C-alpha positions as a Markdown table, in Angstrom:
| # | Residue | x | y | z |
|---|---|---|---|---|
| 1 | Met | -1.5 | -25.5 | 33.4 |
| 2 | Ala | 0.7 | -24.6 | 30.5 |
| 3 | Ile | 1.9 | -27.2 | 28.0 |
| 4 | Glu | 5.6 | -27.9 | 27.9 |
| 5 | Trp | 6.5 | -28.0 | 24.2 |
| 6 | Ser | 9.5 | -29.9 | 22.9 |
| 7 | Asp | 12.1 | -28.1 | 20.7 |
| 8 | Glu | 10.6 | -29.7 | 17.6 |
| 9 | Gln | 7.1 | -28.7 | 18.6 |
| 10 | Leu | 8.2 | -25.1 | 19.3 |
| 11 | Lys | 9.8 | -25.0 | 15.9 |
| 12 | Val | 6.5 | -25.9 | 14.2 |
| 13 | Ile | 4.6 | -23.4 | 16.4 |
| 14 | Arg | 7.0 | -20.5 | 15.7 |
| 15 | Thr | 7.8 | -21.0 | 12.0 |
| 16 | Arg | 6.5 | -18.2 | 9.8 |
| 17 | Asp | 6.4 | -17.1 | 6.2 |
| 18 | Arg | 6.2 | -20.6 | 4.7 |
| 19 | Asn | 4.0 | -23.6 | 4.4 |
| 20 | Ile | 4.8 | -26.5 | 6.6 |
| 21 | Leu | 4.0 | -30.2 | 6.8 |
| 22 | Val | 3.8 | -31.8 | 10.2 |
| 23 | Ser | 4.2 | -35.5 | 10.3 |
| 24 | Ala | 4.5 | -37.4 | 13.5 |
| 25 | Ala | 3.2 | -40.6 | 15.2 |
| 26 | Ala | -0.3 | -40.9 | 16.6 |
| 27 | Gly | -0.5 | -39.4 | 20.1 |
| 28 | Ser | 2.6 | -37.2 | 19.7 |
| 29 | Gly | 0.6 | -34.0 | 20.0 |
| 30 | Lys | 0.3 | -32.9 | 16.4 |
| 31 | Thr | -3.2 | -31.5 | 16.8 |
| 32 | Ala | -2.3 | -29.6 | 19.9 |
| 33 | Val | 0.8 | -28.2 | 18.2 |
| 34 | Leu | -1.1 | -27.2 | 15.1 |
| 35 | Val | -3.9 | -25.6 | 17.1 |
| 36 | Glu | -1.2 | -23.6 | 19.0 |
| 37 | Arg | 0.4 | -22.6 | 15.8 |
| 38 | Ile | -2.9 | -21.4 | 14.3 |
| 39 | Ile | -3.9 | -19.5 | 17.5 |
| 40 | Lys | -0.4 | -17.8 | 17.6 |
| 41 | Arg | -1.0 | -16.7 | 14.0 |
| 42 | Ile | -4.5 | -15.4 | 14.8 |
| 43 | Leu | -3.3 | -13.6 | 17.9 |
| 44 | Asp | -0.1 | -12.2 | 16.4 |
| 45 | Glu | 0.0 | -8.5 | 17.4 |
| 46 | Asn | 2.1 | -7.4 | 14.4 |
| 47 | Asn | 0.6 | -9.5 | 11.6 |
| 48 | Pro | -2.6 | -11.3 | 12.7 |
| 49 | Ile | -4.3 | -13.6 | 10.2 |
| 50 | Asp | -7.9 | -14.6 | 9.8 |
| 51 | Val | -8.6 | -18.2 | 10.4 |
| 52 | Asp | -10.6 | -18.5 | 7.1 |
| 53 | Lys | -7.4 | -17.6 | 5.2 |
| 54 | Leu | -5.7 | -20.8 | 6.3 |
| 55 | Leu | -5.8 | -24.2 | 4.7 |
| 56 | Ile | -5.7 | -26.8 | 7.4 |
| 57 | Val | -5.7 | -30.4 | 6.1 |
| 58 | Thr | -6.0 | -33.6 | 8.1 |
| 59 | Phe | -6.6 | -37.3 | 7.2 |
| 60 | Thr | -9.9 | -38.0 | 8.9 |
| 61 | Asn | -13.2 | -36.2 | 9.4 |
| 62 | Ala | -12.8 | -36.8 | 13.1 |
| 63 | Ala | -9.4 | -35.1 | 13.2 |
| 64 | Ala | -10.8 | -32.1 | 11.2 |
| 65 | Ala | -13.8 | -31.8 | 13.5 |
| 66 | Glu | -11.5 | -32.0 | 16.6 |
| 67 | Met | -9.2 | -29.4 | 15.1 |
| 68 | Arg | -12.1 | -27.0 | 14.4 |
| 69 | Glu | -13.4 | -27.5 | 17.9 |
| 70 | Arg | -10.1 | -26.9 | 19.6 |
| 71 | Ile | -9.5 | -23.7 | 17.5 |
| 72 | Leu | -12.9 | -22.5 | 18.4 |
| 73 | Lys | -12.3 | -23.2 | 22.1 |
| 74 | Ser | -9.0 | -21.3 | 21.9 |
| 75 | Ile | -10.5 | -18.3 | 20.2 |
| 76 | Thr | -13.4 | -18.4 | 22.8 |
| 77 | Asp | -10.9 | -18.5 | 25.7 |
| 78 | Ala | -8.8 | -15.7 | 24.2 |
| 79 | Leu | -12.0 | -13.6 | 23.7 |
| 80 | Lys | -12.9 | -14.0 | 27.4 |
| 81 | Gly | -9.6 | -12.2 | 28.2 |
| 82 | Gln | -10.1 | -9.6 | 25.5 |
| 83 | Pro | -13.9 | -9.2 | 25.1 |
| 84 | Asp | -13.5 | -6.0 | 23.1 |
| 85 | Asn | -11.0 | -7.4 | 20.6 |
| 86 | Glu | -12.7 | -7.0 | 17.2 |
| 87 | His | -10.3 | -9.3 | 15.4 |
| 88 | Leu | -11.1 | -12.1 | 17.8 |
| 89 | Gln | -14.9 | -11.4 | 17.4 |
| 90 | Lys | -14.5 | -11.8 | 13.7 |
| 91 | Gln | -12.6 | -15.1 | 14.1 |
| 92 | Met | -15.6 | -16.5 | 16.0 |
| 93 | Thr | -17.6 | -15.9 | 12.7 |
| 94 | Tyr | -14.8 | -16.8 | 10.3 |
| 95 | Ile | -14.2 | -20.2 | 12.0 |
| 96 | His | -17.4 | -21.6 | 10.4 |
| 97 | Asn | -16.0 | -20.8 | 6.9 |
| 98 | Ala | -12.4 | -22.0 | 7.6 |
| 99 | Met | -10.9 | -24.7 | 5.4 |
| 100 | Ile | -10.3 | -27.2 | 8.1 |
| 101 | Thr | -10.9 | -30.4 | 6.2 |
| 102 | Thr | -9.6 | -33.8 | 5.0 |
| 103 | Ile | -7.4 | -34.2 | 2.0 |
| 104 | Asp | -10.1 | -35.9 | 0.0 |
| 105 | Ser | -12.7 | -33.2 | 0.9 |
| 106 | Phe | -10.3 | -30.5 | -0.1 |
| 107 | Cys | -9.6 | -32.2 | -3.4 |
| 108 | Leu | -13.3 | -32.7 | -4.1 |
| 109 | Asn | -13.9 | -29.0 | -3.3 |
| 110 | Val | -11.2 | -28.0 | -5.8 |
| 111 | Val | -12.7 | -30.2 | -8.5 |
| 112 | Lys | -16.2 | -28.8 | -7.8 |
| 113 | Glu | -14.9 | -25.3 | -8.1 |
| 114 | His | -12.9 | -25.9 | -11.3 |
| 115 | Phe | -14.8 | -28.6 | -13.1 |
| 116 | Gly | -14.9 | -26.5 | -16.3 |
| 117 | Glu | -11.2 | -26.0 | -16.4 |
| 118 | Ile | -10.4 | -29.7 | -16.0 |
| 119 | Gly | -13.1 | -30.9 | -18.3 |
| 120 | Ile | -15.4 | -32.7 | -15.9 |
| 121 | Asp | -19.2 | -32.8 | -16.1 |
| 122 | Pro | -20.5 | -30.4 | -13.4 |
| 123 | Gly | -23.1 | -33.1 | -12.4 |
| 124 | Phe | -20.3 | -35.5 | -11.4 |
| 125 | Arg | -20.6 | -37.3 | -8.0 |
| 126 | Ile | -18.5 | -39.7 | -6.0 |
| 127 | Gly | -19.7 | -43.3 | -6.1 |
| 128 | Asp | -20.2 | -45.4 | -3.0 |
| 129 | Asn | -18.0 | -48.5 | -2.4 |
| 130 | Asp | -20.5 | -51.0 | -3.8 |
| 131 | Glu | -21.0 | -49.0 | -6.9 |
| 132 | Leu | -17.2 | -48.7 | -7.4 |
| 133 | Glu | -16.8 | -52.4 | -7.0 |
| 134 | Leu | -19.4 | -53.1 | -9.7 |
| 135 | Leu | -17.7 | -50.6 | -12.0 |
| 136 | Lys | -14.3 | -52.3 | -11.5 |
| 137 | Ser | -15.8 | -55.7 | -12.2 |
| 138 | Asp | -17.5 | -54.4 | -15.4 |
| 139 | Val | -14.3 | -52.8 | -16.7 |
| 140 | Ile | -12.3 | -55.9 | -16.0 |
| 141 | Gln | -14.9 | -58.1 | -17.7 |
| 142 | Glu | -15.0 | -55.8 | -20.7 |
| 143 | Met | -11.2 | -55.8 | -21.0 |
| 144 | Leu | -11.1 | -59.6 | -20.7 |
| 145 | Asp | -13.8 | -60.0 | -23.4 |
| 146 | Glu | -11.7 | -57.8 | -25.8 |
| 147 | Lys | -8.6 | -59.8 | -25.1 |
| 148 | Phe | -10.4 | -63.2 | -25.6 |
| 149 | Glu | -11.7 | -61.9 | -29.0 |
| 150 | Glu | -8.1 | -61.0 | -30.0 |
| 151 | Ser | -7.0 | -64.5 | -29.1 |
| 152 | Asp | -3.5 | -63.4 | -28.5 |
| 153 | Glu | -1.4 | -66.5 | -27.7 |
| 154 | Thr | 0.5 | -64.9 | -24.8 |
| 155 | Phe | -2.8 | -63.7 | -23.2 |
| 156 | Met | -4.4 | -67.1 | -23.7 |
| 157 | Glu | -1.4 | -68.8 | -22.0 |
| 158 | Phe | -1.6 | -66.3 | -19.1 |
| 159 | Ile | -5.3 | -67.1 | -18.7 |
| 160 | Tyr | -4.7 | -70.8 | -18.8 |
| 161 | Asp | -2.1 | -70.5 | -16.0 |
| 162 | Tyr | -4.8 | -69.0 | -13.8 |
| 163 | Ile | -7.7 | -71.4 | -14.4 |
| 164 | Ser | -8.6 | -73.0 | -11.2 |
| 165 | Lys | -9.2 | -76.7 | -10.7 |
| 166 | Gln | -13.0 | -76.1 | -11.0 |
| 167 | Gly | -12.5 | -74.7 | -14.5 |
| 168 | Lys | -13.3 | -71.1 | -13.4 |
| 169 | Ser | -10.8 | -68.4 | -14.1 |
| 170 | Asp | -9.4 | -66.5 | -11.1 |
| 171 | Ile | -8.0 | -63.8 | -13.3 |
| 172 | Glu | -10.5 | -61.1 | -12.2 |
| 173 | Lys | -9.4 | -61.6 | -8.6 |
| 174 | Val | -5.7 | -61.4 | -9.7 |
| 175 | Ile | -6.3 | -58.2 | -11.6 |
| 176 | Leu | -8.2 | -56.7 | -8.6 |
| 177 | Arg | -5.5 | -57.7 | -6.2 |
| 178 | Leu | -2.8 | -56.1 | -8.4 |
| 179 | Tyr | -4.9 | -53.0 | -8.8 |
| 180 | Thr | -5.4 | -52.7 | -5.0 |
């Protein structure tokens, strides 16, 4: 059974020669529309494109995996109807190298590929949440220690305003809340 596309969905599927951003509510059919757009580009008789030449970015790993799976299924289905189509045969191989990823994974990949140009140590890594929380706490404590040493009157008044009834400062929590 063929899908009945809305006018807006058809516009996304048919738009060519430009980058597009698709933003819509959950359950609105974004994934289906984007898969159809990609398949139409791959199967275009006049100007077919290889799937590994596309950048397809989603927000979650689950969405990226679903997108890759749907594209692979569509290529497989198309290949059943055209088993001798060399372009489609290549796409079956290229799909494994296609940039179908999350925004953060794409950005991490860019940083890894260009660490030298942006002045980052090639041995960098992404910290886990517990590690990042400790780092935030250390930085706040270091900054507070520096400010206490300066004994700036405005800062001291600010700290005094946030001292709890138990005599403990809640300033770290306030800073983290503002940061978040």
